[in-house]
C-alpha positions in Angstrom: 2.6 4.4 2.0 3.3 6.9 5.1 3.0 9.8 2.3 -0.2 8.4 1.9 -1.1 8.3 5.3 -0.7 4.7 6.3 2.6 4.7 8.4 4.7 1.6 9.0 8.1 1.6 9.8 10.9 0.8 7.4 11.9 -2.2 7.7 13.6 -3.3 4.3 11.2 -6.5 4.0 7.5 -6.8 3.2 6.6 -7.7 6.8 2.4 -8.3 8.4 2.9 -4.5 9.0 3.2 -3.2 5.5 0.7 -5.8 4.4 -1.8 -4.8 6.9 -1.6 -1.0 5.6 -1.4 -2.0 2.1 -4.8 -3.4 2.1 -5.9 -0.5 4.2 -4.6 1.7 1.4 -6.3 -0.7 -1.0 -9.4 -0.4 0.8 -9.6 3.5 1.2 -8.5 3.9 -2.3 -12.3 1.3 -3.5 -8.9 -1.4 -5.3 -8.9 -4.8 -5.4 -7.6 -5.6 -1.4 -4.9 -8.7 -2.3 -2.3 -6.9 -0.4 0.0 -6.4 -4.0 1.2 -3.4 -4.9 0.3 -3.3 -8.7 -0.7 -1.1 -10.7 -3.7 -0.1 -9.2 -2.1 0.6 -5.8 1.0 2.1 -7.8 -1.4 4.5 -9.7 -3.4 6.0 -6.7 -0.4 6.5 -4.6 0.9 8.7 -7.8 4.0 6.1 -8.1 5.7 5.3 -11.9 4.0 1.7 -13.6 
């Protein structure tokens, strides 16, 4: 997320701060905002599916 401009501390767990940043990223990318880094979010991040 940090490389996409949505910085959050790396804690090794999917905590509230991570959820907030994932949802902000999904909103900015016009994706379904569900807090889940699924296929659409991974594609938008340039990550393998």
